[in-house]
N, C-alpha and C positions, 0 to 999 in steps of 0.2 A: 504494500500500500504506500503510495507516494506521500512524502511528508508535506505538510502544508507550508507554504512559503511564509517567512517572517514578515510582519508588516513593515513597510518602508518608513524610515524616519522622515519627518517633514523636511522639505528642502529649506535651507536658510533663505531668509528674505533677501531679495536682490538689493544691492546697495543703491541708495538714491543718488542719481547722477546730478551734478550741479547744472543749473540752467546754462545752456550753451549760447554764447553770443552769436548773433547772426548778422550778416550784412543787411543794410537797409534795402527796401524794395526799390530797384532801379527805376528811374524815370527816363523817358526819351530825351536824348541830348538836345539842348536848345541851340541849334546851329545857326550861325549868321548866314546871310545869303551867300557870302563868299565861301564859307566853310562847306555849305551844302553843295555849292557848285564844284568844289574840289572833290567831295565824295562822289558826286555824279560822274565827273570826268574819270576818276579812278575806276569806278565800276564799269563804265562804258569801255575804257581801255582794256580791262580784263575780258569783257564780253567779245569785243572785236578781235582781240588777240587770239582768244581761244577758237573763235570761228575760223580764223585764218590757219591756226595750227591744225584744225580738223581737215582743212583743204589740203595742206601740205602733206599730211599723213596719207590722205587718199591718193596723192600723186607719188607716194613712195619716198618723199624727201625726209620723213621722220620714221625711224625704225623702232622696233621693240614695242613696248606698251606705251599708251598715251591716255591719260585720264583728264578729261576736260572739266573745267570749273563753272561751266555755264549754268546760271541760276543761283549760284551760291555766293555771288560777288559781294553782297552786303556784309557777309560774315567777316571776311578778311579785311575789307576796308574799314568797317566799323571797329573791329578789335585793334588792328594795328595802328589806326590813327590816334589811339590813346597811348601809344608806347613811344619811348625815346630811343632813336637809333644811336648806338654808342654806349648806352647804359643797359638796355634790356636785350633779351635774346628770344628768338623764335625758332621753333622746330616743328616739323609737320610730317605727314605721310607722303604718299606718291602723287596725290592730287595737288601739286605744289606750285604750278605756274602762277596762279592767281595770288598766292601769298607773296611771291617774290615781287610781282608787279605792285602789290599794295604797299610794299616796303620801299618803293621808289627806285627799284633796280632797273637799269636800262633795258627796254624791250628788245633792243638789238642783241644784247648779250644773252638774253633768255632764248630768243629764237635761234640764235647761233648754236646754243647748247642743245636745243631740241633736234637740230639737224646734224649734230655731231661734228661741229666745226671747231678749229683751234681757237677761234675768237670767243667761244662760249664761256659762260660764267664759271664752268668747271672744266674748261679747256677741251670740251667735246667728249669727255669721258663719262659724264654723269647721265646725259640724256634727260628724258622727261622726268624720271622718278628720283634722280639723285643730284639735284642742284644744291649749291653750297656757296656761301659768301661770308667768310669771317669778318670782312670789312664792315658788313652791314649787320653783323650779329645774327645771321641767318644760317642755321646749322642743318639744313636738309628738310625735305627730300629724302624719305626712306622707304624702300620697297617691302620690308618685312612688316607685316601688319602688327601694329601696337608697339613695335620696337622703340619708336621715337618717344613713347611715354616715359620709359625708364631713362632714356638718354636725356630727355628734358628735365627729369627729376635731378639728374646729375648736373645739368647746367644750373638749376636752381641752387644746388648745393655749392657750386662754384661761386654764385653771387653771394651766398651767405658767408662762405669761407673767406672770400676776398673783401667782404664788406664794401662792395662797390655800389650798393643801392639798387641793383638791377632786379628785375622780375623776369622769369621765363614764361613765355606763352607756348604751351604744348598742345598742338591740335591732334585730334584723332576722331575717328568716325564711329557710328553706331555699331558697325561690325567689330571694330577693334575694342569696343567697350566690353566685350565678353572675353577678352584675352586675360589669362592669369597674371602676366607681368604687370598689367595695369593696376591690379589691386595690391600687389607687392609694392609698387611705387607709391600708391596712395598711403599705405601704412608708414613707409619710411618718410614720406614728405610731411606727414602730420607729426610723427615722433620728433622730428627736428624743426617743425614749423618753417618749412622751406618756402621761399617766395615764388610760387608757381601757380599759374592759372591753367587749369585743365579745360580746354575748349573742345567740347564734343559736338562735332558737326553732324547732326542727326538728319541725314537726307533720306531716311526712311527705308532704304533698301539694301544697305551694305553692298555686297557683290550682286545681289539679285533676290535675296530673301527678305521679306518685309519684317519690320521690327516686331510686329504682332506674332509672327511665327518663330522668331529667334530669340526673343528676350522675355524672360519671366517677369521682369520689372521694366516696362517700356519707358518709364520716366527716368531718363538717365541722370538727371540732375540730383536724384536721390541716392545714387550709387555710392556716394562718399559718406553717408550718414553713419554707418557703423565704424568709420574711422574718424568721426567727428569733423569731417570736412563739409562745410555748408555748400549748397548748390542753388543755382538760379536758372530757371527756364526762360528763354528769350525768343522772341519772334525774329528768327534769322533772315527773314525776307525784308526787314525794315532796318536800313542802315542807322537811323537815329536811335532806334530801340537797342541795337547792338552796341552802338557807341556809349549809350547811357549805362548799359550793363558793364561795359569795359571800364568805365570810370569807377564804378562801384568796386569791381574786382581789383583794379589797380590800387585803389585806396586801401582795400583790405590787406593785400600783400605788402604794400609799402609801409603799413603800420606795424608790421611784424607779427601778424595774426596767422600766418601760415598759408597753406594751399586753399584754393577755392575752385569749384567746378561751375562752368557755364555750359548749359546745354542749348545749342542754337538750333531751333527748328527750321530747317531749310529744305531745299529740293533741287535736285539736279535734273536738267532737261534732257540730257543725253544719257546713253547707257553708262554702265560702270566704267568701261573703257571703250576705245574705238572699235573693239572686236565684239562688243555686246549689243545685240539687236534690241534688248530691253523688252522682250515679249511678255514679261511677268507683270506688266502694268498696262492700263488702257490708254489709248490716245486721248480719250476724254479727260482722264485724270491729269495728264501732262498739260493739256490745253487749258484746263481750269486754272492751273498755276500760272501759265504764261499770260493768260488774259486777265486774271483777277488778283494775282499776288506778286507780280514781277517786281523785283527790287529797284530796277532802273526806271520802270514806268512810275513806280511809287515816288521816287525822288524827283522825276520829271514833273509830276503833278504838283508836288510841294513847291518846286521852283517857279512854276507858272503862277502859283498863288502869291509868290513873293515878287512878281513882276517880270520874270524872265519870259521872253516871247518864244513861240514855237520856232520862229526863224533863227533865233539865237541858239536854240538847242540843236537845230539842224546843222548850223555852222560848226558847232562843237563836234557833232558826230562826223562831219566831213573831215575835220582836223584830226580826229582820233583815227579814222580810217587811213589817212595818209601816213600817220606815224607807224601804223601796223604794216602798211604796204612797204614802207622804207625798211622796216625791221626784217621783213621776209626777203626783200631784195638783198639786203646786207648779208643775211644768213646764206642765201643761195650762192652768192659770189665769194664768200669767205672760203679759204682753203681748209682741207681736212688736216687733222694732226699728222705729224710725221710718225712713221712706224716706231721709231725709238721711244715715243711717248708712252708706249705700252709698259715700259719699265720705270717710269718716273712716278712719284707720288704714291709709291706702294709701301715703302718702309721709312720710318723716321728713326735715325740713330741718335741716341743721347749719350753724352759723355760725362 
């Protein structure tokens, strides 16, 4: 006859956690007419640049993978406009062209990199996914999903260790948000209260699987709660909403309060990469975003309310298109790297 189990002792009461300080609810950034014009031009440059990159890829002038940023322009422009080049650092994944353009890097150098030319920002060796510029505090461009989160945490540690006053902005997507190293990074960042903004670009589909099918907790801004990292969910299709959230996040990290998560609700109009036909979503869904929530149209409407005419906006578009045409021409005419470049920048010797 089986013995009856002994009654279990009552579990000790869980300790009461102190109230956690949280950032203030962000407000849309009150941009001046000139500031909003600047945001508009940057977003339009990213849009036209990416459209041209897609054309060059179709012509065979860009090899390998190519992930376009069309639709997500408000995220990079809104976030990086709140940062200081020379003090702060940025790191991202493989959808990186827009981030580089938002940081003021010359479109000619970026296009030359896409086409594998010696004049490229990474001397033609990085291509679409692995662009890099120490001069601008831009540390990639990384092809391994989620790897940049740990590297960005390391950059934040460098800012803390060097006492240089910098904050690291580490981008990743809704797909990368389910990677294990992300949570190891969260834990370390909070243990040391590192100055890092984890920016989750939730474009809803990762490589092609919807958030609803792949994430047990689809509100990614809550993912840091168990590490005591606060989060804010932001309309990533509104550049002023993004800039307002960026101001709040920068104030948090600059005050020494540690990491913070921003979830940017955004949408990409193209497939995951140029090889993705994106058959997992309907044309109607994509069209509803293009017609009703486009970040550039949203900024255009706001500018017209401030007195900017349609003709002025058309002139700006023509000027941006010319910049992109010149960047493509520059890239097509630039020489490819010498064969010997295969052996450079591979190993750094220290003495």
